[in-house]
Phi, psi and omega in degrees: 000123177243116179250111186205134173244135173280146179302135186065015176058037175288167184297141175209159171223172180238134182242130165251120190247121179269177177089355178261162173289153189305134175218141176253013176259153175251125181274144176250123181237131184220157174272099189210165170300173179290315188249320187203142171144163180289161175299142181223110179301346181270350177284155171287158171297136178223144170305124192223143177302151178282002177243026170285124183268172176302325183284354184092018182257131175274117185270338183251124176204154186293158177289161176277164183300322185290329176287320179299311182300317176301314179294320174301328180291319174298313181301318181303315174295319180301306188292321178295323185264348193311306184301315181291320171307311183292323179291315180294315183294328176299315180296323178297307179296320170301320174294331176290326182060053188254134177286316175228142185263127172269116190256123168233153168226155182196145168256178185297327184298339179253010191300328180302322182285333170297314176294318178302312175312309183293317184293318178292324176289325170301315183299337180259006181072019183276140182279137179243023189288338176282345188287129172230122180261137181254076182291144185267357179207163184297319183295325177286329171306306185295320179293320184291319177294323174297339177269001180080022175262149176286145180227158171222112194236117178242099191297327182293326176281329184260359186296344179275349178280114184297154177282338184281158181280149177299137182287317178210164181307139173082354179291184187290329171295320176298318179291327178293324179288341179296318179302319180300321182292329175286317191290313186294320178299308187299322183282331174290319183296316189291340174273009175086021185246139170292154182209152168244116178270141171210147172283171187276352174276039182239137163239154182259139164265316172227170179287118187289341180298331177302322179291321184281339181266356182296127180299335186277354181290123177307134189275119174238165174280332182215146175228135184233150167290141175287121177294326182096339179278144175236042170290148179308323184291348178249007174287143018258000192250333185046052170277130180278116185271020168257006178194103179205158185245137181227121168276136181274109178213177186299324185294317182289328180287324171303308178313300188291331172296319172307311184297317186282335176278351180248023187287352177300334182289335178299311175302318187288316186265359179055028186203119170287332182303302183310315180294312187296315179303315180296324175291326172301308184297319180300310186287330170299321183280314186275318186254355186073021174301131179259127183235126178250127169253122180292135183301148184284351171277350182293134181282336194292327185233064180288159179205208184302324178299321183282329181297317185267345191232338187240089184295326178300313179297325185280335175285329170292325179288324181289328179271357178086006188264001189274153175269010183300143175266322187214169166226136183243110177283067178269184180060045185226137193286327180197173183302322182305316183287326172301317181291323179295313184293319178292330177297317189270343169286349187079027179240029182244116189241019188254122174294147188300329180293354183249001184274123180067022182251150174270160182306320182291341178274348181256317178214160178254013178279156178284126182299341189262002176302314193227119183299330179280356173104114181285342180273346182309312183287341181268329190257332191261129171270135176298319176251154180294144175269101185263128179225131177280143179225311187223126184288341184261014174239149178313138185208145176296327174232160181298138180237047187301335184267000184267156178285183177260155175258329180266149172290126185063027178298136179264148182302144177281324178261000000 
């Protein structure tokens, strides 16, 4: 079975050639310039990367030596500390007594989103005992524990991650946090635990583990939210790496070891999503790794694609008639927009005195005093704080007097 669309739906053909040794790989030949430029039917056929776009951009390329050197330094620290880290992490997870671990990572610049996740779940009466946060700095560790969440902090591995929030998708801070996302999943998976990884820009309507623990669910090694993007660099899966479920077995453990050893590509490509998708395809072919991408039409796990493109889906969520377990605020340029979109969706539960603050600026109490979280009473609003920002984006209430954010944006209501 060959599943392939040429960039820009240009004309293409398939050739099956005998006489060669057995191969399960597809070679791609295109009429294109040598290094950059649009497809040209007058050019001779050239062997081409599968990530060459219709506009003539090569999305896959080797990392620079400086990126390799930086990655090797991180790996050196990781390997030197690995036995000690695994021993300590094992104790933390055993204390949680969790069947499946919900894994998050966060720096201080994104801490409001972490607090909102915890506050919104509490407002719905959802249990967060399975949640384990891998903070990248001491400030976020204290905030997470102040919200009653379990944490595992490894300063030597996380010291290169900036504390500030990313300015835009793909900037150097964004890329630095990507290594933390790989690391926390790999460590929990390596210890033999099934896990659900999610970004902090997620809210729960229902406990998503109920879905993944359902015995009727067809069994795959990994399950992903559909990203919705169909760029060449996300082929063939378009897996969203901000919400996915992993069964711990030999195949997935090999995959994540492969990923952490290949993380210099994250710096080169400015995306761990892009790297992981290519390794999913490779391990599917070589190791028989089974991967399920939930259809983007599926109601249970909506995200940014639905927020920006599927008004009917979002109106069902706004009215409370959806079967959604979660909502993932992906496809968003930066944290400021995420906060605004959550506010007008009626999914913002963080009091203003906790936004951008450290624990000592919120309370002088010891965060370890209360298992349920000493910051909850200060930071969590019982009811959502609804604020209109843009009339052309989904909102809990009509925002007809607000401006549009998109060019030629049409009112949601």
